[in-house]
C-alpha positions as CSV (number, residue, x, y, z in Angstrom):
1,M,88.7,108.9,64.8
2,A,86.5,110.6,67.4
3,L,84.4,107.5,67.8
4,G,87.5,105.2,68.2
5,A,89.2,107.5,70.7
6,T,86.0,107.6,72.8
7,A,85.6,103.9,72.6
8,A,89.2,103.4,73.7
9,F,88.6,105.6,76.8
10,V,85.3,103.9,77.6
11,L,87.2,100.5,77.6
12,A,89.9,102.0,79.9
13,T,87.6,103.3,82.5
14,T,85.5,100.2,82.3
15,L,88.5,98.0,82.9
16,L,89.6,100.0,85.9
17,T,86.1,99.9,87.5
18,R,85.0,96.3,86.5
19,Q,88.1,94.1,85.9
20,N,88.1,92.6,89.4
21,Q,84.4,91.7,89.2
22,L,84.5,90.2,85.7
23,P,87.1,87.4,85.4
24,L,87.6,87.8,81.6
25,L,88.7,91.3,82.1
26,E,91.2,90.7,85.0
27,G,94.6,92.1,84.5
28,L,93.8,93.9,81.2
29,A,93.6,97.5,82.6
30,A,97.4,98.2,82.8
31,P,98.3,96.7,79.3
32,W,95.4,98.5,77.7
33,A,96.3,101.9,79.3
34,L,99.9,101.5,78.2
35,L,98.8,100.6,74.8
36,L,96.8,103.9,74.6
37,V,100.0,105.7,75.5
38,V,102.2,103.9,73.0
39,V,99.7,104.2,70.1
40,G,98.9,107.8,70.7
41,L,102.5,108.9,71.6
42,R,103.5,112.2,70.0
43,I,107.2,112.4,69.4
44,N,108.6,115.9,69.4
45,P,111.5,117.7,71.1
46,A,109.5,118.4,74.2
47,I,109.5,114.8,75.0
48,A,113.2,115.1,76.0
49,V,112.1,116.3,79.5
50,I,111.3,112.6,80.3
51,G,115.0,111.7,79.5
52,P,116.4,112.0,83.0
53,M,113.7,109.8,84.5
54,L,113.9,107.3,81.7
55,F,117.7,107.0,82.2
56,Y,117.4,106.8,86.0
57,A,114.6,104.3,85.9
58,A,116.4,102.1,83.3
59,A,119.6,102.1,85.4
60,S,117.7,101.3,88.5
61,M,115.9,98.4,86.7
62,V,119.2,97.0,85.2
63,G,120.9,97.1,88.7
64,S,117.9,95.4,90.3
65,I,117.9,92.6,87.8
66,F,121.6,92.3,88.0
67,I,121.4,91.4,91.7
68,G,118.7,88.8,91.0
69,R,115.3,90.4,91.4
70,D,112.3,89.6,89.3
71,I,112.5,91.1,85.9
72,A,108.7,91.2,85.5
73,T,108.3,93.1,88.7
74,A,111.0,95.6,87.9
75,G,109.5,96.1,84.5
76,R,106.1,96.7,86.0
77,F,107.3,99.6,88.1
78,F,109.5,101.0,85.2
79,A,106.4,101.0,83.0
80,I,104.4,103.0,85.6
81,L,107.1,105.5,86.3
82,V,107.8,106.2,82.6
83,G,104.2,105.6,81.4
84,T,102.7,108.2,83.8
85,L,105.0,110.8,82.3
86,L,104.6,109.7,78.7
87,A,100.8,110.1,79.1
88,F,101.3,113.8,78.8
89,H,102.7,113.4,75.3
90,V,99.8,111.7,73.5
91,R,98.2,113.1,70.4
92,L,94.9,114.8,71.1
93,G,91.7,113.4,69.7
94,R,88.0,114.4,70.1
95,V,86.8,112.4,73.0
96,S,83.2,112.4,74.2
97,A,83.6,113.1,78.0
98,P,80.2,111.9,79.0
99,W,80.8,108.5,77.4
100,A,84.5,108.2,78.6
101,L,83.4,109.0,82.1
102,L,80.1,107.0,82.1
103,P,81.7,103.8,83.6
104,I,82.9,105.8,86.6
105,L,79.5,107.2,87.0
106,V,78.0,103.7,86.9
107,Q,80.6,102.8,89.7
108,S,79.3,105.6,91.8
109,L,75.7,104.6,91.3
110,L,76.4,101.0,92.2
111,I,78.2,101.6,95.4
112,T,75.6,104.2,96.4
113,A,72.8,101.6,95.7
114,L,74.6,99.1,97.8
115,A,75.2,101.4,100.7
116,I,71.6,102.5,100.7
117,T,70.3,98.9,100.4
118,L,72.3,97.7,103.3
119,A,71.3,100.7,105.5
120,V,67.6,100.1,104.7
121,L,67.4,96.3,105.0
122,Q,69.3,96.3,108.3
123,D,70.3,92.6,107.7
124,P,73.5,91.7,109.5
125,L,73.8,88.4,107.8
126,L,73.5,90.0,104.3
127,A,76.0,92.7,105.2
128,A,78.5,90.1,106.6
129,G,77.9,87.9,103.4
130,I,78.7,90.8,101.1
131,R,81.7,91.9,103.0
132,N,83.1,88.3,103.1
133,T,82.6,88.0,99.3
134,A,84.3,91.4,98.7
135,I,87.3,90.4,100.8
136,E,87.6,86.8,99.6
137,N,87.6,88.0,95.9
138,N,89.9,90.9,96.5
139,W,87.3,93.5,95.5
140,G,87.9,95.6,98.6
141,D,85.8,96.0,101.7
142,V,82.2,96.9,102.8
143,Y,81.7,97.7,106.4
144,S,79.9,99.9,108.9
145,F,80.6,101.0,112.5
146,D,77.0,101.8,113.4
147,G,74.9,99.7,111.1
148,L,73.5,102.7,109.3
149,Y,76.4,104.2,107.3
150,F,78.0,101.6,105.1
151,R,81.3,102.3,103.5
152,V,81.8,100.7,100.1
153,Q,85.5,100.8,99.7
154,V,86.0,98.6,96.6
155,I,88.4,98.7,93.6
156,G,87.3,101.2,91.0
157,N,86.6,103.9,93.5
158,A,89.9,105.6,92.8
159,L,88.5,107.5,89.8
160,L,85.4,108.8,91.7
161,P,87.3,112.0,92.9
162,L,88.4,112.6,89.3
163,L,84.8,112.4,88.0
164,F,83.6,114.7,90.7
165,M,86.3,117.3,89.9
166,I,85.8,117.2,86.2
167,C,82.1,117.7,86.7
168,L,82.7,120.4,89.2
169,W,85.0,122.4,86.9
170,R,82.5,122.0,84.1
171,F,79.4,122.4,86.1
172,G,76.5,123.9,84.3
173,S,78.0,123.4,80.8
174,S,75.8,120.3,80.2
175,R,73.3,118.1,82.1
176,F,75.8,115.3,82.3
177,Y,78.2,117.4,84.3
178,S,75.5,118.8,86.5
179,W,74.0,115.4,87.4
180,G,77.5,113.9,87.3
181,L,78.5,116.2,90.1
182,Y,75.5,115.4,92.3
183,L,75.7,111.6,91.7
184,S,79.5,111.3,92.1
185,G,79.3,113.4,95.3
186,V,76.9,110.9,96.7
187,G,79.1,108.1,95.5
188,L,82.1,109.6,97.4
189,V,80.0,109.6,100.6
190,A,79.2,105.9,100.0
191,A,83.0,105.2,99.4
192,G,83.6,106.8,102.9
193,N,87.3,107.5,102.3
194,L,88.6,110.2,104.6
195,T,91.1,111.4,102.0
196,Y,88.4,111.7,99.4
197,F,86.5,114.0,101.8
198,V,89.5,116.2,102.2
199,T,90.1,116.4,98.4
200,I,86.5,117.3,97.5
201,A,86.6,119.9,100.3
202,F,89.6,121.6,98.7
203,A,87.9,121.3,95.3
204,L,84.7,122.9,96.5
205,L,86.6,125.8,98.1
206,L,88.4,126.4,94.9
207,R,85.2,126.4,92.9
208,R,82.7,127.9,95.3
209,R,82.0,131.0,93.3
210,Q,81.4,129.2,90.1
211,L,79.3,126.6,91.7
212,L,77.0,128.9,93.6
213,S,76.5,131.3,90.7
214,R,75.3,128.7,88.2
215,S,72.3,126.9,89.6
216,L,69.6,127.5,92.2
217,L,69.7,123.8,92.9
218,A,73.4,124.0,93.6
219,R,72.7,126.9,96.0
220,V,70.1,125.0,97.8
221,L,72.2,121.9,98.1
222,A,75.1,124.0,99.4
223,V,73.0,125.4,102.2
224,V,71.7,121.9,103.0
225,A,75.2,120.5,102.9
226,A,76.5,123.3,105.2
227,L,73.7,122.7,107.7
228,A,74.4,118.9,107.6
229,L,78.1,119.6,108.1
230,L,77.5,121.7,111.1
231,T,75.0,119.2,112.6
232,F,76.7,115.9,111.9
233,G,80.1,116.6,110.3
234,W,82.0,117.4,113.4
235,D,80.9,114.2,115.2
236,L,81.5,112.2,112.0
237,A,85.0,113.6,111.5
238,N,85.9,112.8,115.1
239,T,84.5,109.3,114.8
240,L,86.4,108.6,111.5
241,I,89.7,110.0,112.9
242,E,89.3,108.0,116.1
243,R,88.7,104.8,114.2
244,K,91.7,105.4,111.8
245,F,94.0,106.0,114.7
246,E,92.6,103.4,117.1
247,G,95.4,100.9,117.7
248,S,98.7,100.1,115.9
249,D,96.7,97.9,113.4
250,S,94.3,100.6,112.6
251,S,94.1,102.3,109.1
252,M,96.6,105.1,110.1
253,G,98.5,102.7,112.4
254,V,99.5,100.6,109.4
255,R,100.6,103.7,107.5
256,F,102.8,104.9,110.4
257,D,104.2,101.3,110.5
258,Q,105.1,101.7,106.7
259,V,106.8,105.1,107.4
260,G,108.8,103.4,110.2
261,V,109.9,100.6,107.9
262,A,111.1,103.0,105.4
263,V,112.9,105.3,108.0
264,K,114.7,102.2,109.4
265,A,115.7,100.9,106.0
266,F,117.0,104.3,104.9
267,G,118.8,104.8,108.2
268,E,120.7,101.6,107.8
269,S,121.9,102.7,104.4
270,P,122.3,106.4,103.4
271,M,123.2,105.3,99.9
272,Q,120.0,103.4,99.6
273,M,118.0,106.4,100.8
274,L,119.6,108.5,98.0
275,L,119.5,106.0,95.1
276,G,116.9,103.5,96.3
277,A,116.8,99.7,96.6
278,G,116.2,99.2,92.9
279,L,113.0,98.8,90.9
280,G,111.3,95.7,91.8
281,A,112.6,95.6,95.3
282,R,109.9,94.4,97.7
283,F,108.9,96.7,100.6
284,P,110.3,95.3,103.8
285,D,108.0,93.6,106.3
286,G,106.8,95.7,109.2
287,L,105.4,95.1,112.7
288,E,101.8,95.1,111.5
289,R,102.0,93.3,108.1
290,N,104.2,91.4,105.7
291,Y,104.4,94.1,103.0
292,S,106.9,92.1,100.9
293,E,104.0,89.8,99.8
294,S,102.3,92.5,97.9
295,L,103.1,95.0,95.1
296,Y,100.9,97.5,96.6
297,I,100.8,99.1,100.0
298,E,98.7,101.9,101.4
299,L,101.5,104.4,101.0
300,Q,102.3,103.5,97.4
301,A,104.3,106.7,96.8
302,L,106.6,105.7,99.8
303,Y,107.0,102.2,98.2
304,I,108.2,103.8,95.0
305,T,110.5,106.1,96.9
306,Y,112.0,103.0,98.7
307,Q,112.8,101.6,95.2
308,I,114.2,104.6,93.4
309,G,115.4,106.7,96.4
310,L,115.0,110.3,97.1
311,L,117.0,111.4,94.0
312,G,114.8,109.3,91.8
313,M,111.6,110.7,93.4
314,L,112.9,114.2,93.1
315,I,113.6,113.7,89.3
316,Y,110.0,112.2,88.9
317,I,108.3,115.0,90.8
318,L,110.2,117.7,89.0
319,S,109.3,116.1,85.6
320,L,105.7,115.8,86.7
321,I,105.5,119.4,87.7
322,Y,106.9,120.6,84.4
323,L,104.7,118.4,82.3
324,V,101.5,119.4,84.2
325,R,102.4,123.1,83.8
326,Q,103.2,122.7,80.1
327,T,100.4,120.4,79.0
328,L,97.3,121.1,81.1
329,N,95.3,124.4,81.1
330,R,94.5,126.4,84.3
331,D,91.5,124.2,84.9
332,G,93.3,120.9,84.4
333,R,96.2,121.6,86.7
334,P,94.4,121.8,90.0
335,I,92.2,118.8,89.1
336,F,95.4,116.8,88.5
337,W,97.0,117.8,91.8
338,L,93.8,117.2,93.7
339,Y,93.6,113.8,92.2
340,I,97.2,113.1,93.5
341,L,96.0,114.3,96.8
342,S,93.1,111.9,96.8
343,G,95.5,108.9,96.5
344,I,98.3,110.2,98.6
345,T,97.5,107.8,101.5
346,N,96.0,105.1,99.3
347,P,97.6,102.9,96.7
348,Y,95.9,104.7,93.8
349,I,98.7,107.0,92.5
350,L,101.7,105.8,90.6
351,D,99.6,103.1,89.1
352,T,97.2,102.5,86.2
353,N,94.5,104.7,87.7
354,Q,96.9,107.7,87.5
355,L,97.9,106.9,83.9
356,V,94.3,106.8,82.8
357,A,93.4,110.0,84.8
358,T,96.3,111.7,83.1
359,L,95.2,110.6,79.6
360,I,91.6,111.9,80.4
361,L,92.7,115.2,81.6
362,V,95.2,115.8,78.8
363,H,92.3,115.3,76.3
364,L,89.8,117.3,78.2
365,F,91.9,120.1,79.7
366,S,94.8,120.6,77.2
367,R,96.5,123.9,76.8
368,V,96.5,123.2,73.0
369,H,92.7,123.4,73.0
370,D,92.9,126.8,74.8
371,S,95.3,128.1,72.1
372,D,93.1,126.8,69.3
373,H,90.2,128.7,70.8
374,A,92.1,131.9,71.4
């Protein structure tokens, strides 16, 4: 049973990090993650807390289908809303964390190796070719503003903050967690996502005492990191912020455009603001992009809110808060909310990544395990 559970999680994290690069695996991550939830579902009276969201999402989906929207699209978002809550109600098994998290660590090593290789070789043609390949295959993007610091922002990076935080909270308990912390930290730098930096900064602040008290290497690295931050951090932060806000088609410009689209849509229909446009509704086009052509936008949580309205999102958030508090221990709860923070301005929450992240945290940081050891 332990071997089977571990293998199931290894496959889940492998699919999330490799499915876009390996054609045979494409599209399997979501069905596999949902299968893990269904097979492992634990039916008990506590599951009733999901009832309000289940009823609301079902009503929204039925109404959306009734007015002619695509049933597959509506069902996709229904599965995500309900699945990310049901993931807290799976039976616990003995899962080997190092093996389950290994594919995420491999992702960190790969993007770090690519970023270093491009920086060392200083070959503009190679960098341009790799970037074009990533974009054409919908793997993500690889780019640099100065030719030295290459940001490897590809699919699969969404779980890097989760790996970093799990290793941080369990730092010193085994070699895997110690090395996993260092290597995932380097991988997060290679990913170059500003929201990831904010997330790990909060995580390090929360765990500073535990980190500095466990290892001489950690103390030395903390001093080096602090000096590097004082020397280069301010300029780097200013550069990143300027780039993200530079023009209406910049990274943050697009996000502001999405907020503007939602505000306009809700302003035209107060009822739609309250109840939503229905599961499966496409996000309206904006000034910068045609959002209706995609099922994911940068502010994915806003897209979900557009579909289920403020009432539906309130029900979802309250259900999530309750389940996190009742299911995860005091270590797992901050990791979960920091993971949500890492994806708040990216399309990595309210999706398969969140479902798998929840399953991992439930197995590694369950309150039931705490009570068993009490």
